[in-house]
C-alpha positions in Angstrom: 168.5 123.4 65.5 170.7 125.1 68.0 169.7 125.3 71.6 169.4 128.5 73.6 171.3 128.6 76.9 169.3 130.1 79.8 170.2 130.4 83.5 167.7 130.3 86.4 168.0 130.0 90.2 167.8 126.5 91.7 168.5 126.0 95.3 170.2 129.4 95.6 172.6 128.6 92.7 172.6 129.6 89.0 171.4 126.6 87.1 171.8 126.3 83.3 169.2 124.9 81.0 169.0 124.4 77.2 165.9 125.2 75.2 165.1 124.2 71.6 162.3 126.4 70.2 160.5 124.4 67.5 158.8 125.8 64.4 155.3 125.1 65.6 153.7 122.2 67.3 155.5 119.3 65.6 155.7 115.6 66.3 157.9 114.3 69.1 158.4 111.1 71.1 160.0 111.3 74.5 160.5 109.4 77.8 160.9 112.7 79.7 158.9 113.5 82.8 157.2 116.4 81.0 155.6 115.8 77.6 156.4 112.1 77.5 155.0 109.8 75.0 154.0 110.7 71.4 152.6 114.1 70.9 153.1 117.5 69.3 155.2 120.1 71.1 156.5 123.6 70.6 159.8 123.4 72.6 162.2 121.0 74.2 164.0 121.7 77.5 167.0 120.0 79.2 167.6 121.5 82.6 170.3 121.0 85.2 169.2 120.3 88.8 171.4 119.6 91.8 172.6 116.1 92.4 170.7 116.3 95.7 167.4 116.8 93.8 164.7 114.9 95.7 161.3 116.2 94.4 158.8 113.5 93.4 156.9 115.8 91.0 159.5 116.5 88.2 156.7 117.1 85.6 155.2 119.8 87.7 158.6 121.3 88.5 159.5 121.4 84.8 156.1 123.0 84.0 156.9 125.7 86.5 160.4 126.2 85.1 159.0 126.6 81.6 156.6 129.3 82.8 159.4 131.0 84.6 161.5 131.4 81.5 158.5 132.4 79.3 157.9 129.1 77.4 154.3 128.7 76.3 152.2 125.8 74.8 153.0 122.1 75.0 156.6 121.1 75.5 159.0 118.4 76.4 161.1 118.6 79.6 164.1 116.6 80.7 166.3 116.9 83.8 169.9 116.0 84.6 172.5 116.5 87.3 175.0 117.2 84.5 176.0 120.7 83.6 174.1 121.1 80.3 176.7 123.6 79.1 178.8 120.5 78.4 176.3 119.3 75.8 177.8 117.4 72.9 176.4 117.7 69.4 176.8 115.3 66.5 175.3 115.2 63.0 174.9 112.7 60.2 173.1 113.1 56.9 170.8 115.8 58.2 170.1 114.2 61.6 171.2 116.4 64.6 171.8 114.9 68.0 172.5 116.7 71.3 173.6 114.7 74.4 174.4 115.5 78.0 176.4 112.6 79.3 176.7 111.7 83.0 178.1 108.3 83.8 178.4 108.4 87.6 176.7 105.1 87.9 176.3 103.2 84.6 174.3 100.0 84.9 173.2 96.9 83.0 169.5 97.1 82.2 168.9 93.4 83.3 171.3 93.4 86.3 170.0 92.2 89.6 168.2 94.8 91.7 170.6 96.9 93.8 170.8 100.1 95.8 172.1 102.7 93.4 173.0 105.1 96.1 173.1 108.8 95.5 175.5 109.0 92.5 173.3 107.9 89.6 174.2 110.0 86.6 172.0 110.6 83.5 172.4 110.5 79.8 169.8 112.7 78.1 169.7 112.6 74.3 167.7 115.0 72.1 167.5 114.2 68.4 166.1 116.0 65.3 165.2 114.2 62.1 164.3 116.0 58.9 161.7 113.4 58.0 158.1 112.5 58.9 157.9 109.2 60.7 155.0 106.9 61.4 154.1 106.2 65.0 155.7 102.8 64.7 158.9 104.4 63.3 158.9 106.9 66.1 158.8 104.0 68.7 161.5 102.2 66.7 163.7 105.4 66.7 163.8 105.4 70.5 165.0 101.8 70.4 167.7 102.8 67.8 168.8 105.7 70.1 169.1 103.3 73.0 171.0 100.6 71.0 173.5 103.2 69.7 174.0 104.6 73.2 174.7 101.1 74.5 177.2 100.5 71.7 179.1 103.7 72.7 179.2 102.7 76.4 180.6 99.3 75.4 183.3 101.0 73.3 184.1 103.2 76.2 184.8 100.1 78.3 181.6 100.2 80.5 179.8 96.9 81.2 176.6 98.9 81.1 173.7 99.8 78.8 173.0 103.2 80.3 172.1 104.7 83.7 168.9 104.3 85.7 167.7 107.8 84.8 168.4 108.2 81.1 165.9 110.0 78.9 165.4 110.6 75.2 163.5 112.9 72.9 163.2 112.5 69.1 161.7 115.4 67.1 160.7 114.8 63.5 159.3 116.8 60.6 155.6 117.5 60.1 155.8 117.3 56.3 157.0 115.0 53.5 156.4 111.4 52.8 155.7 109.2 55.8 158.7 107.0 56.7 157.5 103.6 58.0 160.7 102.5 59.7 163.1 103.8 62.3 165.5 100.9 62.9 169.3 101.1 62.7 169.3 100.1 59.0 166.4 102.2 57.9 166.8 105.4 55.8 166.7 107.7 58.9 167.4 105.2 61.6 170.9 104.6 60.3 172.2 108.2 60.5 170.3 108.6 63.8 172.3 105.7 65.2 175.6 107.0 64.0 175.0 110.5 65.3 173.9 109.2 68.7 176.8 106.9 68.9 179.3 109.7 68.2 177.6 112.1 70.6 177.6 109.6 73.5 181.1 108.4 72.7 182.5 112.0 72.8 180.4 112.9 75.8 181.5 109.8 77.7 185.2 110.6 77.0 184.6 114.1 78.2 183.0 112.8 81.4 185.8 110.5 82.2 188.3 113.3 81.6 186.5 115.7 83.8 183.2 114.6 85.5 180.4 117.0 84.5 178.1 116.7 87.4 176.7 120.0 88.7 177.4 119.6 92.4 175.7 121.7 95.1 
């Protein structure tokens, strides 16, 4: 499931975005500002916006972007300040994962409240599983993605579990036997965890070597 690279104008600059066109309206779970929750969607989009982005209606903005580039029907939309052309792909036993990794301000989830300032960073993870998952397994798969991401950050040397603006989308099959589990030792959760771990690990190394933020 390879993404299509598209460019659009954002703030007077040419902004890249990635689009995955799905084979029909198939099951997804996402924390993205557009198409979040459990649903059926026809496309997934991960778009770069300036680090100065300050709109408080990202769902509406993503809907407008989708229409602008000709996407129709229900879809999932994610945003990041990272140049999505630096996407990292990893696969394991039929599971495909794509991650855009920005670690400008990694944080611990249960750390005391603080002012994060302007440099936040975002890790967006889009996953494709060739299996049909129950709703409980879909929810469990998001936890598995998050655990694998945190493991990668630990191995990179960050005292962090992610950033304050991370998002995830898991896309699954619409046919086949219903899989009841999505945890890291389940049939499909295990390769999902390994692929996410590898993608975030490589993306984190790339970020440290050359920060990938799309600056305006």
